[in-house]
Jmol script that loads the backbone (N, CA, C; Angstrom):
load data "model"
ATOM      1  N   MET A   1       0.634  -1.286  -0.021  1.00  0.00           N
ATOM      2  CA  MET A   1       0.132   0.134  -0.128  1.00  0.00           C
ATOM      3  C   MET A   1       0.760   1.176   0.010  1.00  0.00           C
ATOM      4  N   SER A   2       0.574   2.299  -0.127  1.00  0.00           N
ATOM      5  CA  SER A   2       0.938   3.493  -0.596  1.00  0.00           C
ATOM      6  C   SER A   2       0.118   5.076  -0.469  1.00  0.00           C
ATOM      7  N   ILE A   3       1.130   5.603   0.040  1.00  0.00           N
ATOM      8  CA  ILE A   3      -0.111   6.905   0.356  1.00  0.00           C
ATOM      9  C   ILE A   3       0.658   7.946  -0.753  1.00  0.00           C
ATOM     10  N   THR A   4      -0.367   9.114  -1.351  1.00  0.00           N
ATOM     11  CA  THR A   4       0.395  10.128  -1.817  1.00  0.00           C
ATOM     12  C   THR A   4      -0.230  11.698  -1.281  1.00  0.00           C
ATOM     13  N   LEU A   5       0.179  12.315  -1.513  1.00  0.00           N
ATOM     14  CA  LEU A   5      -0.549  14.067  -1.104  1.00  0.00           C
ATOM     15  C   LEU A   5      -0.885  13.948  -2.231  1.00  0.00           C
ATOM     16  N   GLU A   6      -2.632  14.741  -2.384  1.00  0.00           N
ATOM     17  CA  GLU A   6      -2.911  15.047  -2.443  1.00  0.00           C
ATOM     18  C   GLU A   6      -3.856  16.070  -2.696  1.00  0.00           C
ATOM     19  N   ASN A   7      -3.917  17.007  -0.935  1.00  0.00           N
ATOM     20  CA  ASN A   7      -4.760  18.345  -1.368  1.00  0.00           C
ATOM     21  C   ASN A   7      -3.794  18.528  -0.577  1.00  0.00           C
ATOM     22  N   ILE A   8      -3.984  20.406  -0.791  1.00  0.00           N
ATOM     23  CA  ILE A   8      -2.778  21.399   0.627  1.00  0.00           C
ATOM     24  C   ILE A   8      -4.316  22.168   0.392  1.00  0.00           C
ATOM     25  N   ALA A   9      -4.674  21.808   1.866  1.00  0.00           N
ATOM     26  CA  ALA A   9      -5.778  22.477   2.286  1.00  0.00           C
ATOM     27  C   ALA A   9      -6.080  24.360   2.790  1.00  0.00           C
ATOM     28  N   PHE A  10      -6.498  24.907   2.815  1.00  0.00           N
ATOM     29  CA  PHE A  10      -5.969  25.991   3.291  1.00  0.00           C
ATOM     30  C   PHE A  10      -7.408  26.596   3.855  1.00  0.00           C
ATOM     31  N   ASP A  11      -7.549  26.929   5.251  1.00  0.00           N
ATOM     32  CA  ASP A  11      -9.064  27.257   5.523  1.00  0.00           C
ATOM     33  C   ASP A  11      -8.242  28.392   5.837  1.00  0.00           C
ATOM     34  N   CYS A  12      -9.989  29.241   5.138  1.00  0.00           N
ATOM     35  CA  CYS A  12      -9.719  31.449   4.615  1.00  0.00           C
ATOM     36  C   CYS A  12     -11.213  31.739   5.379  1.00  0.00           C
ATOM     37  N   SER A  13     -11.501  33.297   5.094  1.00  0.00           N
ATOM     38  CA  SER A  13     -12.493  34.060   4.968  1.00  0.00           C
ATOM     39  C   SER A  13     -13.129  33.699   3.762  1.00  0.00           C
ATOM     40  N   ASP A  14     -12.505  33.446   2.759  1.00  0.00           N
ATOM     41  CA  ASP A  14     -13.077  33.194   1.464  1.00  0.00           C
ATOM     42  C   ASP A  14     -12.075  32.664   0.253  1.00  0.00           C
ATOM     43  N   ALA A  15     -12.670  31.904  -0.170  1.00  0.00           N
ATOM     44  CA  ALA A  15     -11.713  30.823  -0.786  1.00  0.00           C
ATOM     45  C   ALA A  15     -11.544  30.802  -2.205  1.00  0.00           C
ATOM     46  N   ALA A  16     -12.399  31.899  -2.471  1.00  0.00           N
ATOM     47  CA  ALA A  16     -12.224  31.945  -3.953  1.00  0.00           C
ATOM     48  C   ALA A  16     -11.457  33.335  -4.451  1.00  0.00           C
ATOM     49  N   THR A  17     -11.114  33.908  -2.819  1.00  0.00           N
ATOM     50  CA  THR A  17     -10.188  35.044  -3.475  1.00  0.00           C
ATOM     51  C   THR A  17      -9.445  34.609  -3.365  1.00  0.00           C
ATOM     52  N   LEU A  18      -8.637  33.662  -2.410  1.00  0.00           N
ATOM     53  CA  LEU A  18      -7.600  32.712  -1.460  1.00  0.00           C
ATOM     54  C   LEU A  18      -6.495  32.333  -3.239  1.00  0.00           C
ATOM     55  N   ALA A  19      -7.781  31.508  -3.565  1.00  0.00           N
ATOM     56  CA  ALA A  19      -7.399  30.827  -4.400  1.00  0.00           C
ATOM     57  C   ALA A  19      -7.197  31.558  -5.886  1.00  0.00           C
ATOM     58  N   THR A  20      -8.280  32.403  -6.424  1.00  0.00           N
ATOM     59  CA  THR A  20      -7.735  33.362  -7.637  1.00  0.00           C
ATOM     60  C   THR A  20      -5.629  33.817  -7.180  1.00  0.00           C
ATOM     61  N   PHE A  21      -5.444  34.246  -5.981  1.00  0.00           N
ATOM     62  CA  PHE A  21      -4.491  34.372  -4.771  1.00  0.00           C
ATOM     63  C   PHE A  21      -3.433  33.675  -5.753  1.00  0.00           C
ATOM     64  N   TRP A  22      -2.753  32.392  -4.998  1.00  0.00           N
ATOM     65  CA  TRP A  22      -2.395  31.483  -5.565  1.00  0.00           C
ATOM     66  C   TRP A  22      -2.472  31.485  -6.502  1.00  0.00           C
ATOM     67  N   ALA A  23      -3.578  31.032  -7.247  1.00  0.00           N
ATOM     68  CA  ALA A  23      -3.231  30.671  -9.094  1.00  0.00           C
ATOM     69  C   ALA A  23      -2.459  31.761  -9.541  1.00  0.00           C
ATOM     70  N   GLY A  24      -2.562  32.715  -9.150  1.00  0.00           N
ATOM     71  CA  GLY A  24      -1.783  33.574  -9.620  1.00  0.00           C
ATOM     72  C   GLY A  24      -0.144  33.237  -9.532  1.00  0.00           C
ATOM     73  N   VAL A  25       0.033  32.889  -8.436  1.00  0.00           N
ATOM     74  CA  VAL A  25       1.580  32.942  -7.745  1.00  0.00           C
ATOM     75  C   VAL A  25       2.019  31.559  -8.570  1.00  0.00           C
ATOM     76  N   LEU A  26       1.246  30.741  -8.999  1.00  0.00           N
ATOM     77  CA  LEU A  26       1.334  29.840  -9.609  1.00  0.00           C
ATOM     78  C   LEU A  26       0.749  29.792 -11.305  1.00  0.00           C
ATOM     79  N   SER A  27       1.066  30.522 -11.915  1.00  0.00           N
ATOM     80  CA  SER A  27       0.492  30.984 -13.084  1.00  0.00           C
ATOM     81  C   SER A  27      -0.551  29.671 -13.651  1.00  0.00           C
ATOM     82  N   VAL A  28      -1.426  29.677 -13.273  1.00  0.00           N
ATOM     83  CA  VAL A  28      -2.193  28.902 -13.923  1.00  0.00           C
ATOM     84  C   VAL A  28      -3.452  29.653 -12.889  1.00  0.00           C
ATOM     85  N   ASP A  29      -4.969  28.718 -13.274  1.00  0.00           N
ATOM     86  CA  ASP A  29      -6.300  29.012 -13.420  1.00  0.00           C
ATOM     87  C   ASP A  29      -7.211  28.162 -12.651  1.00  0.00           C
ATOM     88  N   VAL A  30      -8.304  29.120 -11.478  1.00  0.00           N
ATOM     89  CA  VAL A  30      -8.330  28.904 -10.443  1.00  0.00           C
ATOM     90  C   VAL A  30      -9.912  27.601 -11.528  1.00  0.00           C
ATOM     91  N   ASP A  31      -9.959  26.525 -10.806  1.00  0.00           N
ATOM     92  CA  ASP A  31     -10.789  24.997 -11.429  1.00  0.00           C
ATOM     93  C   ASP A  31     -11.915  26.195 -10.970  1.00  0.00           C
ATOM     94  N   ALA A  32     -12.713  25.740 -12.118  1.00  0.00           N
ATOM     95  CA  ALA A  32     -14.154  25.902 -12.541  1.00  0.00           C
ATOM     96  C   ALA A  32     -15.271  26.218 -11.667  1.00  0.00           C
ATOM     97  N   ASP A  33     -15.386  25.367 -10.638  1.00  0.00           N
ATOM     98  CA  ASP A  33     -16.330  24.792 -10.028  1.00  0.00           C
ATOM     99  C   ASP A  33     -16.381  25.679  -8.688  1.00  0.00           C
ATOM    100  N   SER A  34     -15.475  26.817  -8.294  1.00  0.00           N
ATOM    101  CA  SER A  34     -15.002  27.412  -6.932  1.00  0.00           C
ATOM    102  C   SER A  34     -15.727  28.085  -7.127  1.00  0.00           C
ATOM    103  N   ASN A  35     -16.009  28.669  -5.428  1.00  0.00           N
ATOM    104  CA  ASN A  35     -17.009  29.777  -5.090  1.00  0.00           C
ATOM    105  C   ASN A  35     -16.829  30.147  -3.932  1.00  0.00           C
ATOM    106  N   GLU A  36     -16.907  31.442  -2.933  1.00  0.00           N
ATOM    107  CA  GLU A  36     -16.323  31.451  -1.758  1.00  0.00           C
ATOM    108  C   GLU A  36     -16.162  30.690  -0.669  1.00  0.00           C
ATOM    109  N   PHE A  37     -16.908  29.513  -0.582  1.00  0.00           N
ATOM    110  CA  PHE A  37     -16.896  28.387   0.310  1.00  0.00           C
ATOM    111  C   PHE A  37     -15.932  27.630   0.055  1.00  0.00           C
ATOM    112  N   PHE A  38     -16.093  27.497  -1.127  1.00  0.00           N
ATOM    113  CA  PHE A  38     -14.721  26.613  -1.513  1.00  0.00           C
ATOM    114  C   PHE A  38     -14.225  26.002  -2.750  1.00  0.00           C
ATOM    115  N   ALA A  39     -12.509  25.877  -2.647  1.00  0.00           N
ATOM    116  CA  ALA A  39     -12.026  26.354  -4.098  1.00  0.00           C
ATOM    117  C   ALA A  39     -10.872  25.754  -4.829  1.00  0.00           C
ATOM    118  N   THR A  40     -10.571  24.825  -4.948  1.00  0.00           N
ATOM    119  CA  THR A  40      -9.493  25.107  -5.404  1.00  0.00           C
ATOM    120  C   THR A  40      -8.301  24.959  -7.253  1.00  0.00           C
ATOM    121  N   VAL A  41      -7.311  25.160  -6.708  1.00  0.00           N
ATOM    122  CA  VAL A  41      -6.220  24.814  -8.209  1.00  0.00           C
ATOM    123  C   VAL A  41      -4.968  23.541  -8.279  1.00  0.00           C
ATOM    124  N   ASN A  42      -4.884  24.008  -9.087  1.00  0.00           N
ATOM    125  CA  ASN A  42      -5.131  23.060  -9.879  1.00  0.00           C
ATOM    126  C   ASN A  42      -4.847  21.181 -10.080  1.00  0.00           C
ATOM    127  N   ARG A  43      -6.399  21.322  -9.562  1.00  0.00           N
ATOM    128  CA  ARG A  43      -6.755  19.777  -9.560  1.00  0.00           C
ATOM    129  C   ARG A  43      -6.267  18.898 -10.215  1.00  0.00           C
ATOM    130  N   ALA A  44      -6.289  18.798 -11.509  1.00  0.00           N
ATOM    131  CA  ALA A  44      -6.399  18.032 -12.722  1.00  0.00           C
ATOM    132  C   ALA A  44      -4.050  18.275 -13.188  1.00  0.00           C
ATOM    133  N   ALA A  45      -3.977  18.251 -12.550  1.00  0.00           N
ATOM    134  CA  ALA A  45      -2.766  18.098 -12.503  1.00  0.00           C
ATOM    135  C   ALA A  45      -1.303  17.377 -11.868  1.00  0.00           C
ATOM    136  N   ASP A  46      -0.280  16.833 -12.073  1.00  0.00           N
ATOM    137  CA  ASP A  46       0.329  15.617 -11.791  1.00  0.00           C
ATOM    138  C   ASP A  46       0.337  15.483 -10.446  1.00  0.00           C
ATOM    139  N   GLY A  47       0.107  17.132  -9.892  1.00  0.00           N
ATOM    140  CA  GLY A  47       0.962  17.370  -8.187  1.00  0.00           C
ATOM    141  C   GLY A  47      -0.141  17.284  -7.737  1.00  0.00           C
ATOM    142  N   PRO A  48      -0.015  18.125  -6.365  1.00  0.00           N
ATOM    143  CA  PRO A  48      -1.435  18.112  -5.525  1.00  0.00           C
ATOM    144  C   PRO A  48      -2.141  19.278  -5.367  1.00  0.00           C
ATOM    145  N   THR A  49      -3.076  19.372  -5.305  1.00  0.00           N
ATOM    146  CA  THR A  49      -3.752  19.978  -5.163  1.00  0.00           C
ATOM    147  C   THR A  49      -4.545  21.108  -4.213  1.00  0.00           C
ATOM    148  N   LEU A  50      -4.835  22.952  -4.812  1.00  0.00           N
ATOM    149  CA  LEU A  50      -4.622  23.137  -2.734  1.00  0.00           C
ATOM    150  C   LEU A  50      -5.853  23.515  -3.214  1.00  0.00           C
ATOM    151  N   MET A  51      -6.166  23.137  -2.065  1.00  0.00           N
ATOM    152  CA  MET A  51      -8.309  23.232  -1.566  1.00  0.00           C
ATOM    153  C   MET A  51      -7.835  24.730  -0.872  1.00  0.00           C
ATOM    154  N   PHE A  52      -9.310  25.572  -0.397  1.00  0.00           N
ATOM    155  CA  PHE A  52      -9.509  26.147  -0.290  1.00  0.00           C
ATOM    156  C   PHE A  52     -11.170  26.674   0.764  1.00  0.00           C
ATOM    157  N   LEU A  53     -11.483  25.918   1.659  1.00  0.00           N
ATOM    158  CA  LEU A  53     -12.391  26.332   2.637  1.00  0.00           C
ATOM    159  C   LEU A  53     -12.520  27.115   3.106  1.00  0.00           C
ATOM    160  N   GLN A  54     -14.283  27.641   3.216  1.00  0.00           N
ATOM    161  CA  GLN A  54     -14.062  28.713   4.356  1.00  0.00           C
ATOM    162  C   GLN A  54     -14.008  28.530   5.661  1.00  0.00           C
ATOM    163  N   VAL A  55     -13.598  28.864   6.360  1.00  0.00           N
ATOM    164  CA  VAL A  55     -14.446  28.458   8.015  1.00  0.00           C
ATOM    165  C   VAL A  55     -14.708  30.037   8.796  1.00  0.00           C
ATOM    166  N   PRO A  56     -15.384  29.849   9.607  1.00  0.00           N
ATOM    167  CA  PRO A  56     -15.511  31.350  10.639  1.00  0.00           C
ATOM    168  C   PRO A  56     -14.682  31.775  11.038  1.00  0.00           C
ATOM    169  N   GLU A  57     -13.053  31.149  11.885  1.00  0.00           N
ATOM    170  CA  GLU A  57     -12.995  31.589  12.198  1.00  0.00           C
ATOM    171  C   GLU A  57     -11.634  32.272  11.674  1.00  0.00           C
ATOM    172  N   PRO A  58     -10.814  33.015  12.469  1.00  0.00           N
ATOM    173  CA  PRO A  58      -9.797  34.172  11.238  1.00  0.00           C
ATOM    174  C   PRO A  58      -8.502  33.309  11.627  1.00  0.00           C
ATOM    175  N   ARG A  59      -7.882  33.223  10.861  1.00  0.00           N
ATOM    176  CA  ARG A  59      -5.917  32.691  11.242  1.00  0.00           C
ATOM    177  C   ARG A  59      -5.461  33.662  12.952  1.00  0.00           C
ATOM    178  N   THR A  60      -5.239  32.994  13.678  1.00  0.00           N
ATOM    179  CA  THR A  60      -5.432  34.485  14.867  1.00  0.00           C
ATOM    180  C   THR A  60      -3.190  34.020  15.698  1.00  0.00           C
ATOM    181  N   VAL A  61      -2.542  32.970  14.783  1.00  0.00           N
ATOM    182  CA  VAL A  61      -1.157  32.480  15.206  1.00  0.00           C
ATOM    183  C   VAL A  61      -0.402  32.641  13.400  1.00  0.00           C
ATOM    184  N   LYS A  62       0.729  32.296  13.832  1.00  0.00           N
ATOM    185  CA  LYS A  62       1.500  32.297  12.441  1.00  0.00           C
ATOM    186  C   LYS A  62       1.198  30.538  12.244  1.00  0.00           C
ATOM    187  N   ASN A  63       0.896  30.480  11.152  1.00  0.00           N
ATOM    188  CA  ASN A  63       1.025  28.815  10.491  1.00  0.00           C
ATOM    189  C   ASN A  63       2.241  27.821  10.796  1.00  0.00           C
ATOM    190  N   ARG A  64       2.369  26.383  11.355  1.00  0.00           N
ATOM    191  CA  ARG A  64       3.205  26.158  11.350  1.00  0.00           C
ATOM    192  C   ARG A  64       3.201  25.157  10.438  1.00  0.00           C
ATOM    193  N   LEU A  65       2.864  25.349   9.143  1.00  0.00           N
ATOM    194  CA  LEU A  65       2.703  24.198   8.010  1.00  0.00           C
ATOM    195  C   LEU A  65       3.204  25.416   6.290  1.00  0.00           C
ATOM    196  N   HIS A  66       4.090  25.579   5.953  1.00  0.00           N
ATOM    197  CA  HIS A  66       4.306  26.835   4.980  1.00  0.00           C
ATOM    198  C   HIS A  66       4.848  26.220   3.900  1.00  0.00           C
ATOM    199  N   LEU A  67       4.311  26.634   2.817  1.00  0.00           N
ATOM    200  CA  LEU A  67       4.859  26.369   1.556  1.00  0.00           C
ATOM    201  C   LEU A  67       6.187  26.999   1.097  1.00  0.00           C
ATOM    202  N   ASP A  68       6.989  25.908   0.407  1.00  0.00           N
ATOM    203  CA  ASP A  68       8.839  27.141   0.350  1.00  0.00           C
ATOM    204  C   ASP A  68       8.693  27.481  -1.352  1.00  0.00           C
ATOM    205  N   LEU A  69       8.571  27.879  -2.430  1.00  0.00           N
ATOM    206  CA  LEU A  69       8.748  28.703  -3.614  1.00  0.00           C
ATOM    207  C   LEU A  69       9.786  28.467  -3.824  1.00  0.00           C
ATOM    208  N   ALA A  70      10.552  28.026  -5.255  1.00  0.00           N
ATOM    209  CA  ALA A  70      11.744  28.698  -5.396  1.00  0.00           C
ATOM    210  C   ALA A  70      11.523  29.320  -7.005  1.00  0.00           C
ATOM    211  N   THR A  71      12.957  29.948  -7.404  1.00  0.00           N
ATOM    212  CA  THR A  71      13.198  30.070  -8.799  1.00  0.00           C
ATOM    213  C   THR A  71      14.391  31.395  -8.841  1.00  0.00           C
ATOM    214  N   ALA A  72      14.481  30.282 -10.266  1.00  0.00           N
ATOM    215  CA  ALA A  72      16.113  31.678 -10.831  1.00  0.00           C
ATOM    216  C   ALA A  72      15.826  32.825 -11.077  1.00  0.00           C
ATOM    217  N   ASP A  73      14.759  33.872 -11.154  1.00  0.00           N
ATOM    218  CA  ASP A  73      14.434  35.230 -11.215  1.00  0.00           C
ATOM    219  C   ASP A  73      13.306  35.474 -10.627  1.00  0.00           C
ATOM    220  N   TRP A  74      14.312  35.412  -9.184  1.00  0.00           N
ATOM    221  CA  TRP A  74      14.136  35.699  -7.921  1.00  0.00           C
ATOM    222  C   TRP A  74      12.924  37.280  -7.851  1.00  0.00           C
ATOM    223  N   ALA A  75      14.427  37.970  -8.214  1.00  0.00           N
ATOM    224  CA  ALA A  75      14.193  39.364  -8.133  1.00  0.00           C
ATOM    225  C   ALA A  75      12.637  39.999  -8.621  1.00  0.00           C
ATOM    226  N   THR A  76      12.468  38.971  -9.879  1.00  0.00           N
ATOM    227  CA  THR A  76      11.265  39.846 -10.977  1.00  0.00           C
ATOM    228  C   THR A  76       9.815  38.773  -9.935  1.00  0.00           C
ATOM    229  N   GLU A  77      10.357  37.691 -10.227  1.00  0.00           N
ATOM    230  CA  GLU A  77       8.897  36.649  -9.018  1.00  0.00           C
ATOM    231  C   GLU A  77       8.439  37.451  -8.271  1.00  0.00           C
ATOM    232  N   LEU A  78       9.436  37.828  -7.104  1.00  0.00           N
ATOM    233  CA  LEU A  78       9.421  38.801  -6.000  1.00  0.00           C
ATOM    234  C   LEU A  78       8.471  40.293  -5.921  1.00  0.00           C
ATOM    235  N   ASP A  79       8.682  40.229  -7.128  1.00  0.00           N
ATOM    236  CA  ASP A  79       8.326  42.060  -7.704  1.00  0.00           C
ATOM    237  C   ASP A  79       6.548  41.629  -8.025  1.00  0.00           C
ATOM    238  N   ARG A  80       6.094  40.334  -8.514  1.00  0.00           N
ATOM    239  CA  ARG A  80       5.431  39.727  -9.169  1.00  0.00           C
ATOM    240  C   ARG A  80       3.779  39.280  -8.319  1.00  0.00           C
ATOM    241  N   LEU A  81       5.018  38.656  -7.146  1.00  0.00           N
ATOM    242  CA  LEU A  81       4.226  38.534  -5.952  1.00  0.00           C
ATOM    243  C   LEU A  81       3.510  39.034  -4.523  1.00  0.00           C
ATOM    244  N   VAL A  82       4.283  40.562  -4.929  1.00  0.00           N
ATOM    245  CA  VAL A  82       3.589  41.435  -4.535  1.00  0.00           C
ATOM    246  C   VAL A  82       2.786  42.022  -5.095  1.00  0.00           C
ATOM    247  N   ALA A  83       2.866  42.369  -6.315  1.00  0.00           N
ATOM    248  CA  ALA A  83       2.347  42.775  -6.790  1.00  0.00           C
ATOM    249  C   ALA A  83       0.634  42.128  -7.042  1.00  0.00           C
ATOM    250  N   LEU A  84       0.781  40.922  -6.959  1.00  0.00           N
ATOM    251  CA  LEU A  84      -0.529  40.327  -6.474  1.00  0.00           C
ATOM    252  C   LEU A  84      -1.416  40.312  -5.418  1.00  0.00           C
ATOM    253  N   GLY A  85      -0.539  40.781  -4.288  1.00  0.00           N
ATOM    254  CA  GLY A  85      -1.051  41.307  -2.992  1.00  0.00           C
ATOM    255  C   GLY A  85      -0.508  40.410  -2.017  1.00  0.00           C
ATOM    256  N   ALA A  86       0.716  40.139  -2.762  1.00  0.00           N
ATOM    257  CA  ALA A  86       1.841  39.207  -0.994  1.00  0.00           C
ATOM    258  C   ALA A  86       2.295  39.864  -0.871  1.00  0.00           C
ATOM    259  N   LYS A  87       2.408  40.571   1.103  1.00  0.00           N
ATOM    260  CA  LYS A  87       3.325  41.001   2.019  1.00  0.00           C
ATOM    261  C   LYS A  87       4.726  40.077   2.258  1.00  0.00           C
ATOM    262  N   ARG A  88       5.890  41.530   2.041  1.00  0.00           N
ATOM    263  CA  ARG A  88       6.910  41.772   2.511  1.00  0.00           C
ATOM    264  C   ARG A  88       7.480  40.771   3.916  1.00  0.00           C
ATOM    265  N   LEU A  89       7.857  39.941   4.476  1.00  0.00           N
ATOM    266  CA  LEU A  89       7.722  39.795   5.940  1.00  0.00           C
ATOM    267  C   LEU A  89       9.558  39.773   6.233  1.00  0.00           C
ATOM    268  N   ASP A  90      10.156  39.168   5.987  1.00  0.00           N
ATOM    269  CA  ASP A  90      11.810  39.262   6.323  1.00  0.00           C
ATOM    270  C   ASP A  90      12.307  38.472   5.532  1.00  0.00           C
ATOM    271  N   GLU A  91      14.123  39.028   5.566  1.00  0.00           N
ATOM    272  CA  GLU A  91      14.394  37.946   4.556  1.00  0.00           C
ATOM    273  C   GLU A  91      15.752  37.740   5.137  1.00  0.00           C
ATOM    274  N   HIS A  92      16.357  35.906   4.218  1.00  0.00           N
ATOM    275  CA  HIS A  92      17.363  35.170   5.564  1.00  0.00           C
ATOM    276  C   HIS A  92      18.489  35.288   3.950  1.00  0.00           C
ATOM    277  N   THR A  93      19.452  34.939   5.160  1.00  0.00           N
ATOM    278  CA  THR A  93      20.489  34.112   3.937  1.00  0.00           C
ATOM    279  C   THR A  93      20.612  32.583   4.544  1.00  0.00           C
ATOM    280  N   GLU A  94      20.973  31.519   4.701  1.00  0.00           N
ATOM    281  CA  GLU A  94      20.784  30.490   6.217  1.00  0.00           C
ATOM    282  C   GLU A  94      21.058  29.251   5.075  1.00  0.00           C
ATOM    283  N   TYR A  95      22.117  28.048   5.869  1.00  0.00           N
ATOM    284  CA  TYR A  95      21.721  26.689   5.149  1.00  0.00           C
ATOM    285  C   TYR A  95      22.326  27.096   3.634  1.00  0.00           C
ATOM    286  N   GLY A  96      22.994  28.505   3.030  1.00  0.00           N
ATOM    287  CA  GLY A  96      23.767  28.634   1.625  1.00  0.00           C
ATOM    288  C   GLY A  96      22.337  28.485   0.927  1.00  0.00           C
ATOM    289  N   VAL A  97      21.242  29.302   0.973  1.00  0.00           N
ATOM    290  CA  VAL A  97      20.171  29.515   0.084  1.00  0.00           C
ATOM    291  C   VAL A  97      19.675  31.361   1.091  1.00  0.00           C
ATOM    292  N   HIS A  98      19.333  31.542  -0.077  1.00  0.00           N
ATOM    293  CA  HIS A  98      18.563  33.226   0.120  1.00  0.00           C
ATOM    294  C   HIS A  98      17.298  32.775  -0.477  1.00  0.00           C
ATOM    295  N   TRP A  99      16.323  33.468   1.101  1.00  0.00           N
ATOM    296  CA  TRP A  99      15.361  33.816   1.093  1.00  0.00           C
ATOM    297  C   TRP A  99      14.271  35.201   1.334  1.00  0.00           C
ATOM    298  N   ILE A 100      12.982  35.365   0.723  1.00  0.00           N
ATOM    299  CA  ILE A 100      12.247  36.041   1.636  1.00  0.00           C
ATOM    300  C   ILE A 100      11.176  35.156   1.875  1.00  0.00           C
ATOM    301  N   THR A 101      10.563  35.599   2.630  1.00  0.00           N
ATOM    302  CA  THR A 101       8.747  35.354   3.957  1.00  0.00           C
ATOM    303  C   THR A 101       8.167  35.999   3.548  1.00  0.00           C
ATOM    304  N   LEU A 102       7.113  36.311   2.989  1.00  0.00           N
ATOM    305  CA  LEU A 102       6.107  36.658   2.484  1.00  0.00           C
ATOM    306  C   LEU A 102       5.095  36.293   2.969  1.00  0.00           C
ATOM    307  N   ALA A 103       3.504  36.693   3.260  1.00  0.00           N
ATOM    308  CA  ALA A 103       2.257  36.111   3.874  1.00  0.00           C
ATOM    309  C   ALA A 103       1.703  36.842   2.527  1.00  0.00           C
ATOM    310  N   ASP A 104       0.270  35.824   2.188  1.00  0.00           N
ATOM    311  CA  ASP A 104      -0.509  35.751   1.123  1.00  0.00           C
ATOM    312  C   ASP A 104      -1.624  37.093   2.085  1.00  0.00           C
ATOM    313  N   PRO A 105      -2.556  36.924   1.097  1.00  0.00           N
ATOM    314  CA  PRO A 105      -3.701  38.338   1.833  1.00  0.00           C
ATOM    315  C   PRO A 105      -4.100  37.898   3.061  1.00  0.00           C
ATOM    316  N   GLU A 106      -5.035  36.565   3.722  1.00  0.00           N
ATOM    317  CA  GLU A 106      -4.574  36.171   4.503  1.00  0.00           C
ATOM    318  C   GLU A 106      -3.847  36.109   6.110  1.00  0.00           C
ATOM    319  N   GLY A 107      -2.651  36.200   5.542  1.00  0.00           N
ATOM    320  CA  GLY A 107      -1.715  36.366   6.197  1.00  0.00           C
ATOM    321  C   GLY A 107      -1.170  34.988   5.973  1.00  0.00           C
ATOM    322  N   ASN A 108      -1.129  33.764   5.239  1.00  0.00           N
ATOM    323  CA  ASN A 108      -0.644  33.473   5.614  1.00  0.00           C
ATOM    324  C   ASN A 108       1.056  33.242   4.921  1.00  0.00           C
ATOM    325  N   VAL A 109       1.901  32.517   6.007  1.00  0.00           N
ATOM    326  CA  VAL A 109       3.370  32.474   5.641  1.00  0.00           C
ATOM    327  C   VAL A 109       3.649  31.814   4.055  1.00  0.00           C
ATOM    328  N   PHE A 110       5.047  32.053   3.564  1.00  0.00           N
ATOM    329  CA  PHE A 110       5.491  31.581   2.642  1.00  0.00           C
ATOM    330  C   PHE A 110       6.762  31.867   2.575  1.00  0.00           C
ATOM    331  N   ASP A 111       7.677  31.472   1.593  1.00  0.00           N
ATOM    332  CA  ASP A 111       9.524  31.377   1.521  1.00  0.00           C
ATOM    333  C   ASP A 111       9.257  30.976  -0.506  1.00  0.00           C
ATOM    334  N   LEU A 112       9.950  31.936  -0.507  1.00  0.00           N
ATOM    335  CA  LEU A 112      10.202  32.334  -1.954  1.00  0.00           C
ATOM    336  C   LEU A 112      11.901  31.644  -2.366  1.00  0.00           C
ATOM    337  N   ALA A 113      12.650  31.638  -2.271  1.00  0.00           N
ATOM    338  CA  ALA A 113      13.685  31.127  -2.549  1.00  0.00           C
ATOM    339  C   ALA A 113      14.744  31.634  -4.262  1.00  0.00           C
ATOM    340  N   ASP A 114      15.727  31.787  -3.740  1.00  0.00           N
ATOM    341  CA  ASP A 114      16.404  32.534  -5.007  1.00  0.00           C
ATOM    342  C   ASP A 114      17.304  31.504  -5.005  1.00  0.00           C
ATOM    343  N   HIS A 115      17.133  30.414  -6.179  1.00  0.00           N
ATOM    344  CA  HIS A 115      17.771  29.472  -6.135  1.00  0.00           C
ATOM    345  C   HIS A 115      19.480  29.422  -7.357  1.00  0.00           C
ATOM    346  N   LYS A 116      19.701  30.977  -7.130  1.00  0.00           N
ATOM    347  CA  LYS A 116      21.155  30.976  -7.716  1.00  0.00           C
ATOM    348  C   LYS A 116      21.801  31.602  -6.848  1.00  0.00           C
ATOM    349  N   ALA A 117      21.452  31.673  -5.545  1.00  0.00           N
ATOM    350  CA  ALA A 117      22.361  31.960  -4.661  1.00  0.00           C
ATOM    351  C   ALA A 117      23.454  31.107  -3.711  1.00  0.00           C
TER     352      ALA A 117
END
end "model"
wireframe off; spacefill off
backbone 0.3
color backbone group
């Protein structure tokens, strides 16, 4: 028996809005049947689907799990993510990697690493 990673789920206040942000990050479309209560991104791809579920309570503390993204065109992609609505939080160079920590529009943190560093 084997296990596969099927979905990465985000609790959020507006599933369609947060799915639109993450679809923009990944340069893909939000899946067709999405709405403010439930939305998915990348369901037809081979990798995991990003799934967004509306919940009544807001995020109140730092998330314990986050996505690490990487690119060879770091400055351009960083500017693009900020234009999509990401907020810059911190910047690091450790363990031989240069990355910046950002937050999505609902405050979920994620990192963008520079593969050229």
